[in-house]
PDB file of the backbone (N, CA, C, O) and the ligand in Angstrom, with CONECT records:
HET     ZN  A 101       1
ATOM      1  N   MET A   1     107.245 346.043  82.375  1.00  0.00           N
ATOM      2  CA  MET A   1     106.909 345.403  81.109  1.00  0.00           C
ATOM      3  C   MET A   1     106.652 346.469  80.054  1.00  0.00           C
ATOM      4  O   MET A   1     105.847 347.380  80.245  1.00  0.00           O
ATOM      5  N   LEU A   2     107.344 346.335  78.958  1.00  0.00           N
ATOM      6  CA  LEU A   2     107.087 347.201  77.803  1.00  0.00           C
ATOM      7  C   LEU A   2     106.146 346.462  76.868  1.00  0.00           C
ATOM      8  O   LEU A   2     106.180 345.234  76.787  1.00  0.00           O
ATOM      9  N   TYR A   3     105.320 347.194  76.173  1.00  0.00           N
ATOM     10  CA  TYR A   3     104.433 346.562  75.208  1.00  0.00           C
ATOM     11  C   TYR A   3     104.258 347.463  74.003  1.00  0.00           C
ATOM     12  O   TYR A   3     104.511 348.667  74.058  1.00  0.00           O
ATOM     13  N   HIS A   4     103.822 346.857  72.920  1.00  0.00           N
ATOM     14  CA  HIS A   4     103.542 347.577  71.691  1.00  0.00           C
ATOM     15  C   HIS A   4     102.038 347.805  71.656  1.00  0.00           C
ATOM     16  O   HIS A   4     101.263 346.852  71.743  1.00  0.00           O
ATOM     17  N   LYS A   5     101.625 349.049  71.531  1.00  0.00           N
ATOM     18  CA  LYS A   5     100.204 349.393  71.527  1.00  0.00           C
ATOM     19  C   LYS A   5      99.796 349.730  70.098  1.00  0.00           C
ATOM     20  O   LYS A   5     100.346 350.641  69.479  1.00  0.00           O
ATOM     21  N   ILE A   6      98.833 348.990  69.592  1.00  0.00           N
ATOM     22  CA  ILE A   6      98.399 349.152  68.209  1.00  0.00           C
ATOM     23  C   ILE A   6      96.907 349.477  68.202  1.00  0.00           C
ATOM     24  O   ILE A   6      96.102 348.758  68.792  1.00  0.00           O
ATOM     25  N   THR A   7      96.552 350.561  67.532  1.00  0.00           N
ATOM     26  CA  THR A   7      95.142 350.919  67.390  1.00  0.00           C
ATOM     27  C   THR A   7      94.744 350.742  65.928  1.00  0.00           C
ATOM     28  O   THR A   7      95.333 351.361  65.042  1.00  0.00           O
ATOM     29  N   SER A   8      93.757 349.909  65.680  1.00  0.00           N
ATOM     30  CA  SER A   8      93.327 349.635  64.308  1.00  0.00           C
ATOM     31  C   SER A   8      92.414 350.756  63.802  1.00  0.00           C
ATOM     32  O   SER A   8      92.035 351.647  64.561  1.00  0.00           O
ATOM     33  N   ASN A   9      92.073 350.703  62.534  1.00  0.00           N
ATOM     34  CA  ASN A   9      91.218 351.723  61.919  1.00  0.00           C
ATOM     35  C   ASN A   9      89.838 351.797  62.566  1.00  0.00           C
ATOM     36  O   ASN A   9      89.215 352.858  62.577  1.00  0.00           O
ATOM     37  N   ASN A  10      89.355 350.674  63.106  1.00  0.00           N
ATOM     38  CA  ASN A  10      88.026 350.695  63.735  1.00  0.00           C
ATOM     39  C   ASN A  10      88.082 351.107  65.202  1.00  0.00           C
ATOM     40  O   ASN A  10      87.073 351.049  65.905  1.00  0.00           O
ATOM     41  N   GLY A  11      89.260 351.522  65.665  1.00  0.00           N
ATOM     42  CA  GLY A  11      89.400 352.030  67.029  1.00  0.00           C
ATOM     43  C   GLY A  11      89.739 350.982  68.062  1.00  0.00           C
ATOM     44  O   GLY A  11      89.923 351.307  69.235  1.00  0.00           O
ATOM     45  N   THR A  12      89.826 349.725  67.648  1.00  0.00           N
ATOM     46  CA  THR A  12      90.188 348.668  68.581  1.00  0.00           C
ATOM     47  C   THR A  12      91.664 348.778  68.943  1.00  0.00           C
ATOM     48  O   THR A  12      92.510 348.948  68.065  1.00  0.00           O
ATOM     49  N   THR A  13      91.967 348.683  70.208  1.00  0.00           N
ATOM     50  CA  THR A  13      93.353 348.771  70.655  1.00  0.00           C
ATOM     51  C   THR A  13      93.838 347.402  71.098  1.00  0.00           C
ATOM     52  O   THR A  13      93.153 346.683  71.826  1.00  0.00           O
ATOM     53  N   LYS A  14      95.036 347.058  70.641  1.00  0.00           N
ATOM     54  CA  LYS A  14      95.645 345.781  71.014  1.00  0.00           C
ATOM     55  C   LYS A  14      97.004 346.065  71.635  1.00  0.00           C
ATOM     56  O   LYS A  14      97.756 346.901  71.134  1.00  0.00           O
ATOM     57  N   MET A  15      97.316 345.387  72.703  1.00  0.00           N
ATOM     58  CA  MET A  15      98.619 345.544  73.346  1.00  0.00           C
ATOM     59  C   MET A  15      99.367 344.221  73.273  1.00  0.00           C
ATOM     60  O   MET A  15      98.841 343.175  73.653  1.00  0.00           O
ATOM     61  N   VAL A  16     100.599 344.280  72.782  1.00  0.00           N
ATOM     62  CA  VAL A  16     101.416 343.080  72.633  1.00  0.00           C
ATOM     63  C   VAL A  16     102.664 343.252  73.468  1.00  0.00           C
ATOM     64  O   VAL A  16     103.428 344.197  73.268  1.00  0.00           O
ATOM     65  N   ASP A  17     102.879 342.328  74.419  1.00  0.00           N
ATOM     66  CA  ASP A  17     104.069 342.402  75.269  1.00  0.00           C
ATOM     67  C   ASP A  17     105.317 342.414  74.411  1.00  0.00           C
ATOM     68  O   ASP A  17     105.391 341.714  73.401  1.00  0.00           O
ATOM     69  N   LEU A  18     106.301 343.211  74.812  1.00  0.00           N
ATOM     70  CA  LEU A  18     107.521 343.385  74.029  1.00  0.00           C
ATOM     71  C   LEU A  18     108.714 342.828  74.804  1.00  0.00           C
ATOM     72  O   LEU A  18     109.036 343.291  75.898  1.00  0.00           O
ATOM     73  N   TYR A  19     109.349 341.841  74.222  1.00  0.00           N
ATOM     74  CA  TYR A  19     110.544 341.245  74.824  1.00  0.00           C
ATOM     75  C   TYR A  19     111.734 341.507  73.913  1.00  0.00           C
ATOM     76  O   TYR A  19     111.590 341.596  72.693  1.00  0.00           O
ATOM     77  N   GLU A  20     112.922 341.630  74.526  1.00  0.00           N
ATOM     78  CA  GLU A  20     114.100 342.033  73.755  1.00  0.00           C
ATOM     79  C   GLU A  20     114.485 341.039  72.670  1.00  0.00           C
ATOM     80  O   GLU A  20     115.104 341.432  71.681  1.00  0.00           O
ATOM     81  N   ASP A  21     114.139 339.761  72.822  1.00  0.00           N
ATOM     82  CA  ASP A  21     114.505 338.783  71.802  1.00  0.00           C
ATOM     83  C   ASP A  21     113.422 338.654  70.729  1.00  0.00           C
ATOM     84  O   ASP A  21     113.495 337.772  69.872  1.00  0.00           O
ATOM     85  N   GLU A  22     112.426 339.529  70.778  1.00  0.00           N
ATOM     86  CA  GLU A  22     111.337 339.472  69.797  1.00  0.00           C
ATOM     87  C   GLU A  22     111.267 340.733  68.939  1.00  0.00           C
ATOM     88  O   GLU A  22     110.230 341.031  68.347  1.00  0.00           O
ATOM     89  N   ILE A  23     112.377 341.472  68.876  1.00  0.00           N
ATOM     90  CA  ILE A  23     112.416 342.690  68.073  1.00  0.00           C
ATOM     91  C   ILE A  23     113.192 342.389  66.794  1.00  0.00           C
ATOM     92  O   ILE A  23     114.344 341.956  66.835  1.00  0.00           O
ATOM     93  N   PHE A  24     112.541 342.624  65.666  1.00  0.00           N
ATOM     94  CA  PHE A  24     113.137 342.288  64.375  1.00  0.00           C
ATOM     95  C   PHE A  24     113.062 343.471  63.423  1.00  0.00           C
ATOM     96  O   PHE A  24     112.266 344.392  63.607  1.00  0.00           O
ATOM     97  N   THR A  25     113.902 343.425  62.411  1.00  0.00           N
ATOM     98  CA  THR A  25     113.844 344.381  61.319  1.00  0.00           C
ATOM     99  C   THR A  25     114.172 343.608  60.048  1.00  0.00           C
ATOM    100  O   THR A  25     114.474 342.416  60.103  1.00  0.00           O
ATOM    101  N   TYR A  26     114.113 344.267  58.935  1.00  0.00           N
ATOM    102  CA  TYR A  26     114.524 343.611  57.707  1.00  0.00           C
ATOM    103  C   TYR A  26     115.566 344.479  57.013  1.00  0.00           C
ATOM    104  O   TYR A  26     115.568 345.701  57.157  1.00  0.00           O
ATOM    105  N   CYS A  27     116.443 343.835  56.264  1.00  0.00           N
ATOM    106  CA  CYS A  27     117.482 344.544  55.521  1.00  0.00           C
ATOM    107  C   CYS A  27     116.809 345.332  54.390  1.00  0.00           C
ATOM    108  O   CYS A  27     116.050 344.754  53.612  1.00  0.00           O
ATOM    109  N   PRO A  28     117.071 346.627  54.288  1.00  0.00           N
ATOM    110  CA  PRO A  28     116.432 347.429  53.250  1.00  0.00           C
ATOM    111  C   PRO A  28     116.918 347.094  51.845  1.00  0.00           C
ATOM    112  O   PRO A  28     116.313 347.530  50.866  1.00  0.00           O
ATOM    113  N   SER A  29     117.998 346.329  51.728  1.00  0.00           N
ATOM    114  CA  SER A  29     118.529 345.971  50.421  1.00  0.00           C
ATOM    115  C   SER A  29     117.973 344.640  49.930  1.00  0.00           C
ATOM    116  O   SER A  29     117.419 344.573  48.833  1.00  0.00           O
ATOM    117  N   CYS A  30     118.112 343.580  50.723  1.00  0.00           N
ATOM    118  CA  CYS A  30     117.699 342.244  50.272  1.00  0.00           C
ATOM    119  C   CYS A  30     116.437 341.746  50.963  1.00  0.00           C
ATOM    120  O   CYS A  30     115.843 340.760  50.528  1.00  0.00           O
ATOM    121  N   GLY A  31     116.022 342.412  52.030  1.00  0.00           N
ATOM    122  CA  GLY A  31     114.775 342.051  52.689  1.00  0.00           C
ATOM    123  C   GLY A  31     114.874 340.940  53.705  1.00  0.00           C
ATOM    124  O   GLY A  31     113.851 340.516  54.244  1.00  0.00           O
ATOM    125  N   VAL A  32     116.079 340.447  53.991  1.00  0.00           N
ATOM    126  CA  VAL A  32     116.220 339.362  54.955  1.00  0.00           C
ATOM    127  C   VAL A  32     115.847 339.867  56.355  1.00  0.00           C
ATOM    128  O   VAL A  32     116.188 340.985  56.741  1.00  0.00           O
ATOM    129  N   GLU A  33     115.138 339.009  57.104  1.00  0.00           N
ATOM    130  CA  GLU A  33     114.739 339.361  58.459  1.00  0.00           C
ATOM    131  C   GLU A  33     115.923 339.210  59.402  1.00  0.00           C
ATOM    132  O   GLU A  33     116.685 338.247  59.310  1.00  0.00           O
ATOM    133  N   GLN A  34     116.069 340.171  60.308  1.00  0.00           N
ATOM    134  CA  GLN A  34     117.183 340.149  61.253  1.00  0.00           C
ATOM    135  C   GLN A  34     116.683 340.446  62.654  1.00  0.00           C
ATOM    136  O   GLN A  34     115.783 341.263  62.847  1.00  0.00           O
ATOM    137  N   ASN A  35     117.284 339.768  63.636  1.00  0.00           N
ATOM    138  CA  ASN A  35     116.980 340.050  65.033  1.00  0.00           C
ATOM    139  C   ASN A  35     117.762 341.281  65.468  1.00  0.00           C
ATOM    140  O   ASN A  35     118.935 341.421  65.123  1.00  0.00           O
ATOM    141  N   VAL A  36     117.133 342.165  66.215  1.00  0.00           N
ATOM    142  CA  VAL A  36     117.815 343.343  66.750  1.00  0.00           C
ATOM    143  C   VAL A  36     118.177 343.038  68.197  1.00  0.00           C
ATOM    144  O   VAL A  36     117.303 342.964  69.060  1.00  0.00           O
ATOM    145  N   ASP A  37     119.482 342.859  68.460  1.00  0.00           N
ATOM    146  CA  ASP A  37     119.886 342.506  69.813  1.00  0.00           C
ATOM    147  C   ASP A  37     119.919 343.748  70.707  1.00  0.00           C
ATOM    148  O   ASP A  37     119.791 344.878  70.236  1.00  0.00           O
ATOM    149  N   THR A  38     120.092 343.510  71.986  1.00  0.00           N
ATOM    150  CA  THR A  38     120.034 344.586  72.975  1.00  0.00           C
ATOM    151  C   THR A  38     121.067 345.674  72.702  1.00  0.00           C
ATOM    152  O   THR A  38     120.772 346.863  72.830  1.00  0.00           O
ATOM    153  N   GLU A  39     122.279 345.266  72.325  1.00  0.00           N
ATOM    154  CA  GLU A  39     123.354 346.236  72.073  1.00  0.00           C
ATOM    155  C   GLU A  39     122.989 347.147  70.891  1.00  0.00           C
ATOM    156  O   GLU A  39     123.178 348.362  70.953  1.00  0.00           O
ATOM    157  N   LEU A  40     122.472 346.551  69.829  1.00  0.00           N
ATOM    158  CA  LEU A  40     122.086 347.333  68.652  1.00  0.00           C
ATOM    159  C   LEU A  40     120.903 348.244  68.974  1.00  0.00           C
ATOM    160  O   LEU A  40     120.856 349.393  68.534  1.00  0.00           O
ATOM    161  N   LEU A  41     119.968 347.731  69.731  1.00  0.00           N
ATOM    162  CA  LEU A  41     118.805 348.532  70.115  1.00  0.00           C
ATOM    163  C   LEU A  41     119.230 349.746  70.946  1.00  0.00           C
ATOM    164  O   LEU A  41     118.705 350.845  70.768  1.00  0.00           O
ATOM    165  N   GLN A  42     120.179 349.536  71.846  1.00  0.00           N
ATOM    166  CA  GLN A  42     120.683 350.651  72.655  1.00  0.00           C
ATOM    167  C   GLN A  42     121.313 351.720  71.780  1.00  0.00           C
ATOM    168  O   GLN A  42     121.088 352.911  71.997  1.00  0.00           O
ATOM    169  N   SER A  43     122.101 351.308  70.790  1.00  0.00           N
ATOM    170  CA  SER A  43     122.766 352.291  69.936  1.00  0.00           C
ATOM    171  C   SER A  43     121.746 353.065  69.098  1.00  0.00           C
ATOM    172  O   SER A  43     121.934 354.252  68.831  1.00  0.00           O
ATOM    173  N   ILE A  44     120.670 352.398  68.686  1.00  0.00           N
ATOM    174  CA  ILE A  44     119.622 353.089  67.926  1.00  0.00           C
ATOM    175  C   ILE A  44     118.925 354.124  68.810  1.00  0.00           C
ATOM    176  O   ILE A  44     118.670 355.249  68.382  1.00  0.00           O
ATOM    177  N   LEU A  45     118.623 353.730  70.041  1.00  0.00           N
ATOM    178  CA  LEU A  45     117.905 354.627  70.941  1.00  0.00           C
ATOM    179  C   LEU A  45     118.758 355.825  71.342  1.00  0.00           C
ATOM    180  O   LEU A  45     118.235 356.925  71.521  1.00  0.00           O
ATOM    181  N   ILE A  46     120.065 355.622  71.484  1.00  0.00           N
ATOM    182  CA  ILE A  46     120.956 356.702  71.922  1.00  0.00           C
ATOM    183  C   ILE A  46     121.349 357.605  70.751  1.00  0.00           C
ATOM    184  O   ILE A  46     121.300 358.830  70.864  1.00  0.00           O
ATOM    185  N   ASP A  47     121.735 357.003  69.639  1.00  0.00           N
ATOM    186  CA  ASP A  47     122.332 357.779  68.548  1.00  0.00           C
ATOM    187  C   ASP A  47     121.424 357.986  67.340  1.00  0.00           C
ATOM    188  O   ASP A  47     121.669 358.879  66.529  1.00  0.00           O
ATOM    189  N   GLY A  48     120.399 357.186  67.216  1.00  0.00           N
ATOM    190  CA  GLY A  48     119.681 357.187  65.943  1.00  0.00           C
ATOM    191  C   GLY A  48     118.254 357.678  66.016  1.00  0.00           C
ATOM    192  O   GLY A  48     117.788 358.235  67.010  1.00  0.00           O
ATOM    193  N   ASP A  49     117.604 357.440  64.924  1.00  0.00           N
ATOM    194  CA  ASP A  49     116.192 357.776  64.757  1.00  0.00           C
ATOM    195  C   ASP A  49     115.438 356.452  64.790  1.00  0.00           C
ATOM    196  O   ASP A  49     115.543 355.660  63.854  1.00  0.00           O
ATOM    197  N   PHE A  50     114.688 356.205  65.841  1.00  0.00           N
ATOM    198  CA  PHE A  50     114.062 354.903  66.054  1.00  0.00           C
ATOM    199  C   PHE A  50     113.229 354.458  64.850  1.00  0.00           C
ATOM    200  O   PHE A  50     113.323 353.305  64.431  1.00  0.00           O
ATOM    201  N   GLY A  51     112.429 355.343  64.298  1.00  0.00           N
ATOM    202  CA  GLY A  51     111.565 354.977  63.189  1.00  0.00           C
ATOM    203  C   GLY A  51     112.250 355.011  61.841  1.00  0.00           C
ATOM    204  O   GLY A  51     111.783 354.374  60.897  1.00  0.00           O
ATOM    205  N   GLY A  52     113.356 355.746  61.731  1.00  0.00           N
ATOM    206  CA  GLY A  52     113.983 355.921  60.427  1.00  0.00           C
ATOM    207  C   GLY A  52     115.286 355.179  60.252  1.00  0.00           C
ATOM    208  O   GLY A  52     115.985 355.372  59.258  1.00  0.00           O
ATOM    209  N   THR A  53     115.621 354.329  61.210  1.00  0.00           N
ATOM    210  CA  THR A  53     116.889 353.607  61.131  1.00  0.00           C
ATOM    211  C   THR A  53     116.779 352.406  60.195  1.00  0.00           C
ATOM    212  O   THR A  53     115.840 351.616  60.290  1.00  0.00           O
ATOM    213  N   SER A  54     117.751 352.277  59.291  1.00  0.00           N
ATOM    214  CA  SER A  54     117.844 351.108  58.427  1.00  0.00           C
ATOM    215  C   SER A  54     119.051 350.288  58.853  1.00  0.00           C
ATOM    216  O   SER A  54     120.144 350.821  59.044  1.00  0.00           O
ATOM    217  N   ILE A  55     118.841 348.990  59.000  1.00  0.00           N
ATOM    218  CA  ILE A  55     119.927 348.110  59.427  1.00  0.00           C
ATOM    219  C   ILE A  55     120.174 347.087  58.329  1.00  0.00           C
ATOM    220  O   ILE A  55     119.343 346.212  58.084  1.00  0.00           O
ATOM    221  N   TYR A  56     121.327 347.203  57.668  1.00  0.00           N
ATOM    222  CA  TYR A  56     121.678 346.285  56.592  1.00  0.00           C
ATOM    223  C   TYR A  56     122.219 344.989  57.174  1.00  0.00           C
ATOM    224  O   TYR A  56     122.868 344.999  58.220  1.00  0.00           O
ATOM    225  N   CYS A  57     121.958 343.877  56.506  1.00  0.00           N
ATOM    226  CA  CYS A  57     122.480 342.587  56.943  1.00  0.00           C
ATOM    227  C   CYS A  57     123.981 342.538  56.655  1.00  0.00           C
ATOM    228  O   CYS A  57     124.512 343.359  55.907  1.00  0.00           O
ATOM    229  N   THR A  58     124.643 341.571  57.258  1.00  0.00           N
ATOM    230  CA  THR A  58     126.083 341.437  57.089  1.00  0.00           C
ATOM    231  C   THR A  58     126.468 341.250  55.630  1.00  0.00           C
ATOM    232  O   THR A  58     127.445 341.831  55.158  1.00  0.00           O
ATOM    233  N   LYS A  59     125.693 340.431  54.914  1.00  0.00           N
ATOM    234  CA  LYS A  59     125.971 340.138  53.510  1.00  0.00           C
ATOM    235  C   LYS A  59     125.954 341.419  52.668  1.00  0.00           C
ATOM    236  O   LYS A  59     126.864 341.634  51.867  1.00  0.00           O
ATOM    237  N   CYS A  60     124.962 342.251  52.831  1.00  0.00           N
ATOM    238  CA  CYS A  60     124.861 343.490  52.069  1.00  0.00           C
ATOM    239  C   CYS A  60     125.914 344.498  52.516  1.00  0.00           C
ATOM    240  O   CYS A  60     126.436 345.255  51.698  1.00  0.00           O
ATOM    241  N   ALA A  61     126.225 344.511  53.797  1.00  0.00           N
ATOM    242  CA  ALA A  61     127.254 345.435  54.289  1.00  0.00           C
ATOM    243  C   ALA A  61     128.601 345.084  53.684  1.00  0.00           C
ATOM    244  O   ALA A  61     129.377 345.973  53.336  1.00  0.00           O
ATOM    245  N   ILE A  62     128.889 343.776  53.553  1.00  0.00           N
ATOM    246  CA  ILE A  62     130.165 343.335  52.959  1.00  0.00           C
ATOM    247  C   ILE A  62     130.209 343.698  51.467  1.00  0.00           C
ATOM    248  O   ILE A  62     131.258 344.073  50.942  1.00  0.00           O
ATOM    249  N   LYS A  63     129.057 343.580  50.794  1.00  0.00           N
ATOM    250  CA  LYS A  63     129.002 343.910  49.372  1.00  0.00           C
ATOM    251  C   LYS A  63     129.160 345.404  49.125  1.00  0.00           C
ATOM    252  O   LYS A  63     129.374 345.824  47.987  1.00  0.00           O
ATOM    253  N   GLY A  64     129.058 346.197  50.163  1.00  0.00           N
ATOM    254  CA  GLY A  64     129.245 347.626  50.019  1.00  0.00           C
ATOM    255  C   GLY A  64     127.989 348.385  49.664  1.00  0.00           C
ATOM    256  O   GLY A  64     128.056 349.484  49.113  1.00  0.00           O
ATOM    257  N   VAL A  65     126.846 347.806  49.975  1.00  0.00           N
ATOM    258  CA  VAL A  65     125.579 348.484  49.711  1.00  0.00           C
ATOM    259  C   VAL A  65     125.440 349.705  50.601  1.00  0.00           C
ATOM    260  O   VAL A  65     124.869 350.723  50.210  1.00  0.00           O
ATOM    261  N   VAL A  66     125.984 349.575  51.828  1.00  0.00           N
ATOM    262  CA  VAL A  66     125.854 350.648  52.820  1.00  0.00           C
ATOM    263  C   VAL A  66     126.658 351.857  52.405  1.00  0.00           C
ATOM    264  O   VAL A  66     126.673 352.862  53.115  1.00  0.00           O
TER     265      VAL A  66
HETATM  266 ZN    ZN A 101     120.767 342.389  53.008  1.00  0.00          ZN2+
END
């Protein structure tokens, strides 16, 4: 089981179970929320920068924002 570990400013730690269908991002252009599927997540982990990756939505990619 993978989980997201969050420590608040007061030192309280919270752990949230992480499931592959519950990983989301938002388009940096229009802000629409997008699900990150397993295939995309794998490509980010192998080729990209996990914290610095921006994923544009299909609509913005077609408009040529990317
Ligand atoms: Zn967009």
